[in-house]
C-alpha positions as CSV (number, residue, x, y, z in Angstrom):
1,X,67.6,6.6,185.5
2,X,64.4,3.5,185.9
3,X,64.6,0.3,187.4
4,X,62.1,-1.8,188.6
5,X,61.5,-1.4,192.5
6,X,59.8,-2.2,196.1
7,X,56.2,-0.6,195.8
8,X,54.6,2.8,195.9
9,X,55.5,4.9,199.3
10,X,53.4,7.2,200.2
11,X,53.7,10.3,203.3
12,X,52.5,13.8,203.9
13,X,55.3,16.1,204.6
14,X,55.4,18.6,207.7
15,X,55.1,21.6,207.9
16,X,52.3,22.5,204.6
17,X,51.0,19.1,203.9
18,X,52.8,18.5,201.1
19,X,53.3,14.5,199.5
20,X,55.2,12.4,199.0
21,X,55.3,10.0,196.5
22,X,58.1,7.6,196.0
23,X,58.7,4.5,193.9
24,X,62.3,3.2,193.4
25,X,63.9,6.1,191.4
26,X,61.2,8.3,191.2
27,X,61.2,11.3,193.8
28,X,57.9,13.4,193.9
29,X,56.9,16.0,196.0
30,X,53.1,17.0,195.2
31,X,51.2,20.5,196.0
32,X,47.7,21.2,195.7
33,X,45.4,24.4,196.5
34,X,42.2,24.1,195.9
35,X,38.8,22.6,196.7
36,X,39.5,19.9,195.0
37,X,43.0,19.5,196.3
38,X,42.2,16.4,198.0
39,X,41.3,14.7,194.8
40,X,44.0,15.7,193.3
41,X,46.4,13.8,195.7
42,X,44.7,10.4,195.4
43,X,44.5,11.3,191.2
44,X,48.3,11.5,191.5
45,X,48.7,8.1,193.8
46,X,46.3,6.2,191.3
47,X,48.4,8.1,188.3
48,X,52.0,6.7,189.8
49,X,50.7,3.2,190.8
50,X,52.6,0.2,188.1
51,X,54.3,3.6,186.2
52,X,57.5,2.6,186.7
53,X,57.0,-1.5,185.7
54,X,55.0,-0.3,182.7
55,X,57.4,2.2,181.7
56,X,61.0,-0.4,182.7
57,X,58.9,-2.9,179.2
58,X,60.5,0.6,177.2
59,X,63.7,1.1,178.6
60,X,65.9,-0.5,175.5
61,X,64.2,2.1,172.8
62,X,64.6,5.0,175.4
63,X,68.1,4.4,175.7
64,X,68.4,4.7,171.5
65,X,68.8,7.9,169.9
66,X,65.0,9.4,170.0
67,X,62.7,8.4,167.6
68,X,59.1,9.7,166.3
69,X,56.9,9.4,169.6
70,X,54.5,6.7,168.2
71,X,57.3,4.7,168.2
72,X,56.7,4.0,172.0
73,X,53.8,3.1,174.1
74,X,54.0,4.7,177.4
75,X,52.7,7.2,177.0
76,X,55.8,9.1,179.8
77,X,57.9,7.3,176.6
78,X,55.3,9.1,174.1
79,X,56.1,13.0,175.8
80,X,59.6,11.7,176.8
81,X,60.3,11.7,172.7
82,X,57.9,15.2,172.2
83,X,60.8,16.6,174.0
84,X,63.8,15.0,173.0
85,X,62.5,15.0,169.0
86,X,64.3,17.9,167.4
87,X,67.9,18.5,167.9
88,X,69.3,17.8,164.3
89,X,72.8,16.0,164.7
90,X,73.0,16.7,168.4
91,X,73.5,13.5,170.5
92,X,69.8,12.9,172.9
93,X,68.2,10.5,173.7
94,X,64.3,10.2,175.8
95,X,65.5,9.9,178.6
96,X,67.3,13.8,179.0
97,X,63.7,14.4,179.6
98,X,62.6,11.0,182.1
99,X,62.0,13.2,185.3
100,X,60.4,16.5,184.1
101,X,58.5,14.1,181.8
102,X,57.1,11.9,185.6
103,X,56.4,15.4,186.9
104,X,54.3,16.2,183.2
105,X,52.3,12.8,183.7
106,X,51.0,12.7,186.9
107,X,51.0,16.8,186.6
108,X,48.0,16.2,184.3
109,X,46.5,13.5,186.2
110,X,45.6,15.7,188.8
111,X,44.2,19.0,187.5
112,X,42.2,16.8,184.7
113,X,39.1,18.1,187.0
114,X,38.5,21.3,188.6
115,X,38.9,22.5,191.2
116,X,41.8,23.8,192.1
117,X,43.8,26.8,192.5
118,X,47.9,26.0,192.0
119,X,49.8,22.7,191.5
120,X,52.8,21.3,191.5
121,X,55.2,17.7,191.1
122,X,58.9,18.1,191.7
123,X,60.4,15.1,190.8
124,X,63.6,15.9,192.1
125,X,64.1,19.4,191.3
126,X,62.2,19.4,187.7
127,X,59.0,20.4,188.0
128,X,55.4,21.0,186.4
129,X,53.6,23.3,187.7
130,X,49.8,24.1,187.2
131,X,48.0,27.7,187.6
132,X,44.5,28.9,187.3
133,X,43.8,32.2,186.2
134,X,45.0,35.1,187.6
135,X,47.6,32.7,189.9
136,X,51.4,32.7,189.7
137,X,54.0,30.9,192.0
138,X,58.1,31.9,192.3
139,X,60.5,29.5,192.4
140,X,64.3,29.2,193.7
141,X,66.4,28.6,190.7
142,X,70.3,26.5,191.2
143,X,69.4,26.8,195.7
144,X,70.2,30.3,195.2
145,X,68.4,32.9,198.0
146,X,68.3,36.2,195.3
147,X,67.6,33.3,192.3
148,X,64.0,33.3,192.1
149,X,61.7,33.0,189.4
150,X,58.0,34.0,188.7
151,X,55.5,32.1,187.0
152,X,51.9,34.0,186.2
153,X,48.9,32.4,184.6
154,X,49.2,35.0,181.4
155,X,52.5,33.4,180.0
156,X,53.0,29.7,178.6
157,X,55.5,29.0,181.2
158,X,54.9,25.6,183.2
159,X,58.3,23.6,184.0
160,X,61.0,24.2,185.5
161,X,64.5,21.8,185.0
162,X,67.8,21.6,186.7
163,X,71.6,20.4,185.7
164,X,74.7,19.9,185.8
165,X,77.3,17.4,186.9
166,X,77.1,17.7,190.5
167,X,73.7,16.7,190.1
168,X,72.0,13.4,190.0
169,X,72.1,12.3,186.2
170,X,74.9,12.4,184.0
171,X,76.6,15.7,182.4
172,X,79.5,15.9,179.9
173,X,80.1,19.6,181.3
174,X,81.5,21.4,184.1
175,X,78.1,23.7,184.6
176,X,77.5,23.7,188.3
177,X,73.6,23.9,187.1
178,X,72.0,24.9,184.0
179,X,68.6,25.8,185.3
180,X,65.5,26.2,182.1
181,X,61.8,27.5,182.1
182,X,60.2,26.1,179.8
183,X,56.4,25.2,178.8
184,X,57.0,21.7,180.3
185,X,59.1,19.9,182.5
186,X,59.5,17.3,180.0
187,X,61.0,20.5,177.2
188,X,63.2,22.1,180.4
189,X,64.8,18.7,181.3
190,X,65.9,18.3,178.0
191,X,67.2,21.2,177.3
192,X,69.0,21.9,181.0
193,X,70.5,18.7,180.0
194,X,71.7,20.0,176.0
195,X,73.1,23.6,177.9
196,X,74.6,22.1,180.5
197,X,76.8,19.7,178.1
198,X,77.5,22.8,176.0
199,X,78.9,24.4,178.9
200,X,82.2,23.0,178.8
201,X,86.2,23.6,178.5
202,X,87.6,24.9,175.1
203,X,88.3,22.5,172.3
204,X,91.4,23.1,172.0
205,X,93.4,22.6,174.9
206,X,96.4,20.3,176.0
207,X,95.3,17.8,178.0
208,X,99.1,18.9,180.5
209,X,97.1,23.2,180.5
210,X,96.0,23.3,184.1
211,X,91.7,23.3,183.6
212,X,92.3,20.8,181.4
213,X,93.4,18.3,184.3
214,X,91.5,20.2,186.6
215,X,88.5,18.1,185.7
216,X,87.5,14.8,186.4
217,X,85.6,12.4,183.7
218,X,84.6,8.9,183.5
219,X,82.7,7.2,180.9
220,X,79.5,6.7,181.9
221,X,79.1,3.0,181.1
222,X,81.7,2.8,183.8
223,X,79.6,4.1,187.0
224,X,76.0,2.9,185.4
225,X,76.7,-0.6,182.6
226,X,73.3,0.2,180.8
227,X,73.5,4.1,180.7
228,X,72.0,5.8,177.6
229,X,75.4,7.7,177.2
230,X,77.3,4.8,176.7
231,X,81.8,5.5,176.9
232,X,80.8,9.0,176.6
233,X,82.9,10.8,179.8
234,X,80.8,12.4,182.3
235,X,82.1,14.6,184.8
236,X,82.4,13.8,188.1
237,X,84.6,16.5,189.8
238,X,85.8,20.1,188.5
239,X,89.0,22.2,190.5
240,X,89.8,25.4,189.6
241,X,90.0,26.7,187.1
242,X,90.7,29.7,185.3
243,X,89.0,33.1,184.1
244,X,89.3,31.9,180.1
245,X,87.9,28.9,180.7
246,X,84.8,29.9,182.7
247,X,84.0,32.6,179.9
248,X,84.6,30.3,177.5
249,X,82.1,28.1,179.1
250,X,79.3,30.6,179.6
251,X,79.8,31.2,176.6
252,X,78.8,27.9,175.4
253,X,76.2,27.7,177.7
254,X,74.6,30.6,176.1
255,X,74.9,29.8,172.2
256,X,73.0,26.7,172.7
257,X,70.4,28.0,175.0
258,X,69.5,30.4,172.6
259,X,70.2,28.2,169.6
260,X,67.1,26.0,171.9
261,X,65.3,28.9,172.3
262,X,65.3,29.1,168.0
263,X,63.9,25.7,168.4
264,X,61.9,25.0,171.6
265,X,59.3,26.6,173.3
266,X,61.4,28.2,176.6
267,X,62.2,31.2,177.8
268,X,65.9,30.9,178.7
269,X,68.1,28.9,181.0
270,X,70.0,30.5,184.1
271,X,74.0,29.1,184.4
272,X,76.6,28.8,187.1
273,X,80.1,27.7,187.0
274,X,81.7,28.0,190.3
275,X,80.6,31.7,191.2
276,X,79.9,33.5,188.1
277,X,76.2,33.0,186.6
278,X,75.1,33.8,182.9
279,X,71.0,34.8,182.5
280,X,70.0,34.1,179.1
281,X,66.4,35.5,177.8
282,X,64.2,35.2,181.6
283,X,63.6,38.9,181.1
284,X,59.4,38.7,182.7
285,X,60.3,36.1,184.7
286,X,63.7,36.5,186.5
287,X,63.8,38.9,190.1
288,X,65.5,42.2,188.5
289,X,68.1,42.5,191.1
290,X,69.8,39.0,189.9
291,X,70.2,40.3,186.2
292,X,71.5,43.4,186.8
293,X,73.9,41.9,189.2
294,X,74.7,38.3,186.8
295,X,74.9,40.7,183.4
296,X,77.6,42.8,185.4
297,X,79.3,39.6,187.5
298,X,79.6,37.6,183.6
299,X,81.8,39.7,182.9
300,X,85.4,38.0,183.7
301,X,88.3,40.2,184.0
């Protein structure tokens, strides 16, 4: 969601002096390492000035089905359109990529000059990374201490994003979390949204089925009148579910992940429904002990 708000706020976060930039709904935690770290921080602040006001001008178009990137003026709007384009008949608007696109935009400004070894921009859990040659970074996935994803400079992967019904954005599905690794944060953001929407109950369950009753939904525009999702029902709560429904939801998420991997540069996804986890792809990135445990656990009785 984007809205006009008060002026940009900046502060330093202890203990490692990360930069916190906040402007309306945009909330960034930024880390830079290397000789030009202080310059990179100044560039991040400059990139955020007037960003929100400029992007809000294009909101009406950004809330509609994605058009060609050339139809948008702001560079972030064009990033959003590139990330959400190519999904065929699936419903998606540029807003599905807004958090990741903002992270990519600020990171690009920071890394325009040499002198950094590592940099990251975390926009509410959607993260853009930059790595100098020979460097690597390890990130947690879905807030699981055992789910560690390693990103190294010799791969194209530079973005990670999380989506799910319990997050800050709306979701049509029942996933607690879907975490995607991609070449950019905008692509990861879009893919995580699409996969999370696909993680759902079997469509042939009758309304009186306990699993259907366990899922609370409400039209998106009842929660946010200007939502790009309109009257589509978004998930608010998910109660106890049967093993069959959980397995169906994980299978649906895996199928959507593999379909997106065929058309977009994503490494894969970690999908969590209740206490069950499915790993799709991520063969060279995810901690191997987690991969082994989840492949055993995903066979729900």
